[in-house]
N, C-alpha and C positions, 0 to 999 in steps of 0.2 A: 727880320732874316732869323733863321733858327740856327743854333750852334750846336755841333755835334762832336762829341770826342769819340773817335774810334780807338780800341785798345786790343791791338794784335801784334804777335812776335813775327807774323809773315809780312816780309819785305814787300812784296808784289801787291799786297791787298790795298795799301795806300794808292797805288797807281790805278787799279782797278776801280776802286771807289770815285778817283778825281775824274776817270774816263765814263763811268756809269752815270755820274750825277753833273757832267760838265756843264749842261743846260741849267738846272738850277743853281750852279756853282758861277755860272757866269751873270744870272739874271738876278743875284744876290738873295735868292731864296734859302738856301743852306750855306753854310760856313764848316767846314771840315779842320779840325785839329786831331793829329795822331800822336800814339804814345805806344811803347814795346811792351810794357807790362802795367803791372796795377800801381807799382811804386811811382812809375814816371807819370801815369794817368793822375794819381793824387796829387801831385805837384802841378800837373794842369790845371786841376779843379782849383786848388787854392789860388792859381794864376786868374784863374777865368770865371769869377762867379756867376756871369751870365748865361753858363752852360745850360742847355735844355736837356739833351739826351747823350746816353752813353750806350755804344755800341762797343759789346766785348767779347773778346774770346775767353773759354774757360780755362784752358791749360796753356799756361805762359811760364816763362823761367821768372825766377826773384818774387814776385807775387802774383798769384794766379787771379784767375776772376772771380772766383768765390769767394776769395778774401777781399779782393776790392769790393765787392758787393756788401759784403758785411760791413765796411768802413765808409759805405756812402752816406746814412744817415746821417754820421757826424760831421764829414766833410762838406757836405750840401744837402739837406733833405728835401730839396726841391725836385732835385735830379731824379730821373727815371732811367733804368737801366734795360736794355734788350742784349740779351745773350746770344751769342753765334757759337755753335759749336755742330759737331757731328750728330747725325741722328743716331747712329752708335752709343752717343754717350748719354744715353737718356736719363741713367742714374743721377749724374751731376747736373743736368739740366731740371731734372725735377727738384735737387736740392737747390738750385738758384731760384727757382719759383718759388718755393718754400721761404727763402731768404728775402723775398721782395722783389725779385726781378718783375718788370713791367711784363715783358713779352719774350721770346725767342725764336731764332730764325737757325735754319739747319744748312750746313756746308755739304755741299757746294752751294754757294749763296744763290739764289733766285733775286736777282737785284729788283725786279718788278715788285715782288712780294716784300722785299727788304724797304723798297720806297714807301709801300701802302704802311706797313709797320711804322717804319718813323713818322710817317704822317699822322697815323692814330697816337702814337705816343706824345707828340708834339702837341696835338688837341689836348691831351690829358694834361699836360703840364701848364699849358696855358690855363687852363679851366681851375687848376691849382692857384695858380697864381691871381686870378682874378678874386677867388675866394679870400686869398690872404689879403688882397687890397681892400676889398670889401669891409673885412674885419678891423684892418687898421685904421681905416676912413672913418668906420663906424667908431672908435676907441678913440680916435683924435677928436670926434665931434663932441663924444661925451666931456673932454677935456676942457672946449673952449665954449661949450653951448649951454645955456641955463636948463637944469634938470627938467623946470616946468615946461619948458619950449619942446624939449625932447618927448615929455610924457603926451603933449597934446598932439605932437606930429604922429606919435606910435599909435594914439587913440582914433587918429583920423583916418590913419592908414587901417586899422582894422575895422572900423566902421565903413570904408569904402570898399575893401576888399572880401569882408566877410560875406557879404551878399553875391560875390562871384561864385556860382556854382551851376552845375549841369547833370543831368542824368545821361548816363552813356551805358553802351555794352561793352563789357572788359572782361578780361581774365585775372584774377588775383591768387598768387603763391606765397605760400607760406613754407619757407626752408629752416628745419631746426637742425641745429649739429647735436648729434646724439651723444650722450656722455658725459659732457661738460660738468654738469652739476655737480657728479660724484665725484670729479678729480679736484674740484674748486677748493675743497677742504683740506686737501692734503698739498697742493703745489703752489709755490709760490705765485703771488699776483702778478709781478712781470711776465712769467712764463706763460700763465693762462693769457694774458693779454695779448702776447706778441704771437703765440698760436692762434688764437682766433682772429685776429687780424688778417694774419697770413690767409686763413681759409675763406674768410670774408671776401678777401682779395680774388680769389679765385672763383667764387660764386659771381661775384659782380662783374668780372670779366664775360662770363657766361651770357648773364642778363643782359650786358651792353650788346654783345654781338649780335644779339637778336631783337635788339631796339626796344628792350625793356625798361622800366622806370624803378629803380630802387625808391621804394616809399620811405622806409625806416629800416633801424635796425632794433631788434627788442631783446635785450640780453643776448643769448647764443643763437638767436633765430635773425631771418630776413623776411623782410615782406617786400614783394614786387607786383607792378602792375604792369599789363600789356595791353595796349589799345590797339586801334588800327585793323589792317585787314589781318585774317589768320591769327589773330591774337590769341585765340586757344592751341593752336599748333604750335606757333612760337614759343609759349610758355611750356609745354609739354618738353618740346625740344631741348629746352635749358635745361628742365628738372633732370633729364637724362642725360644729359650732358654733365651737370653737376656730380651726379651719382657716379659717373663714369671716370670724373678728375677725381673725384675722393679715394675711388678703390685703387689709384695709382700710387697714392700718398703712402708711404712707409709707415709701420708702426712707430711710436715714438714713445721712448723712455722717459718719463717725468717724476724725478723722486722715486725711482724703484716701481713706478707705477705705469704699465705697458697703457697706452691711449691707440687705438686706432680710429680716427674720424669717419663717421658715417652721418648720412642726413636721412631724415624724415619729411616728407613733403605732402601739402595738401593743397591742391589746385581746386578751385571753382572759377564757373564763367558765367555771366548774366548781368542784369543790369544793377547800376549802383549811382549814387550820388558822388560827384568830384567836387570838392570846394574847399576852402582855406576853414580849417576848423581851429579855434583856439580861446584863449580866454584875455576879455578886456580888460581884467585887472592886472595880468603878466604882461600883456602887450605883446603875445606870444601866437604866431598862426602856425600851422601845419597844413600845407597843402596836401590833401590826402582824399582817399574812396572810404565811402562809409555805405552801410547796408546790409541786409539779409546776405547777400551773395558772399560778401566778405567776411562776414561772423563766422558763415558756413565752410569756407575755406581755411581759417584758422581752426575750427574743430576738426575738420577732418586731417590736419597736420598733427593734431593731438592725438589722434587713435591711431596714427600712421606708427608702424614698426622700422626700427634701422633698414633702411634700404629701400623702402617703399615709397611709391607715388601713389596716393590715394586720390580719387574723383566719384563724383556721385554717379548715379546710373544717368541722369538727364545728361550730364557730360559726356560719358562714355557714348553715347549714341551720336554724339556730334563728333566725338575723336575717332570711333572703332574702325572708320575707313581708313586712317592713316596710321593709328597705332594699334600693337596688339596689348589686350588688356586682359584679365582674369576677374571673375566675379569672387569677392569676398563673402558678400551675403548682408545683412540686415546688423547695423550697429546702431547704436544709441548715443545721438549727440546732445551735449548740452543745451537747454533751452528748445529743446526741439520735441514737440507733444508724441510723434509717433518714430520710430527706427526708420534709419535711413539706409537704403541699400547702396553699396559701394564697390567699387573695382580698384584693383591695382593695376598701373600700367607697366608693363613689362619689357617691352621696346616698340 
């Protein structure tokens, strides 16, 4: 059963929630708790460490939703918040997303949309808890099992898994957050990490929404893989959505330096090898994709300017019926003998 805390100073919302979700409440799928402001919510969080999701209004007396959001990591780092506010309150909604809100819904509340949003958030929380559980179990195992046994198990796992590979048609996308290198020397590390994590969270949500897979984070870049039907179209949709989302993020002042996040994106589609790549010595496996199509995608990203989504001519011919693109011309890519004709995706 999922436990959900609703934080809102409108007294009729509690009744509406109980009416709209009566079936799931009756079937013990959802349990709702209620608070009228952020201060009361923090007490509820303290009293109920098994809470899964918070639905919070932004504008409330005593303690507003944005302040509550900033207190959640300390109160319960596993909790995820969905903000509920009027569409006209978009500046506050953007602030909430930048402070770590998982999602938001607009008033007047569409309860069908709210239900889907809550389900998605609960699944995310459950995945986080499973990950934490696995980490704890692994640490406990290390405490009670002889190191030689663990090394043997890890080596066998590597031997069994490293051969599990396949060749597939897929699309790879590299998204680089521009300008981070320039400010890392001037801005405190904590501020940098907090900001890039917030930006990554925005990017990842778009990738997941299009059923993409986040392969890895590499410094200030994200590598994502898309498989299955329309994998190229879905990847380009994500790239456009990410560019639009970051365009909404306001300029931020970091120690007298103004930073406006933008992305440079490279996308390539084709045949690649998928499998467990790693080191037998370190007992570390990384399930990823490799091949020329992957390398080309990364090099396309390296030549992309801020705000550009770059594709090859071959990919352009596959995508031109669905997307408007403009030809850039020949570019030289690392380890490519001949120049490559590239295009940029406009919309």
